[in-house]
Phi, psi and omega in degrees: 000315182296323179295322177297317182295319181291321179295316173302319177297315177294323179292319176301317183291320180296311177305310178303317184288320181295322178296320180294334180267004179294131172256123183255146176252151170281151182278135185226014189265353187289141174268346186258314186250150169236146182297131182260328176134181182263129179233149179280148171288153183250358186300329186248020178281123182297134182091358174275171177264021176071015175277170189269161180293326171243088188242166179080006177241233181230164174207164180211147175240129178234077186296134177079359190229339187301131172233165174302302175312323181295317177293317185291322175301309180305311182292330178282330177246050189292189181303134180057029173085007180290135177259104182285139177282329180245144170234141179218141175248137184216146175062021170078353186217350190255141184238126176238140182232139179201163175279344181210167173244140188304136180299335183275355176276125187261147177290128178246170170299140181299339179287351176281342176261081193242016174280129179283143177302144183285341178262354177199100185283010177263350179251145181282133172231059177075215178190197175287118181051036172223139182251131166274114192253129176243141176244140177299130178296150182308311178302314180296321179297320180292314177303321187288333178281345183266090180278160179301323178299313180294324176295315182298318184288323176301306178304318184295314176305307180299322171301317183285331177296311183302324185290349183278000000 
């Protein structure tokens, strides 16, 4: 029985040490979002109203599944077709989307966002009260504002103008 306990203790220490030595990368494959930096969460900043760094948008938690592409896709194709400008990952499993980032959220060294994503342990998904933040690129933001209804109105106006 003692041998089993010693073996389990060694296995636990080995796994814990391996997790601490994991090097995570920032995701750079998106055509819609670019990495903006590691930012602190604002819920516990003294004098704040306890709102989040990325508030007023949408969020989802995918325990054991979250990846950066999953979060970016969620924020780009948000609730009611909203294309959120900012996407942030926190605690390795949380995705937060918003149109702006709180002014009291400070940019941190990228190494502080060191939790591996639960769905892909080679990529960074924030940390405890720290967000790996991505911002929609300018070209993607322009494409997001051109809705089918807006395009139809434009085409209709151009057709009416051309008939003069």
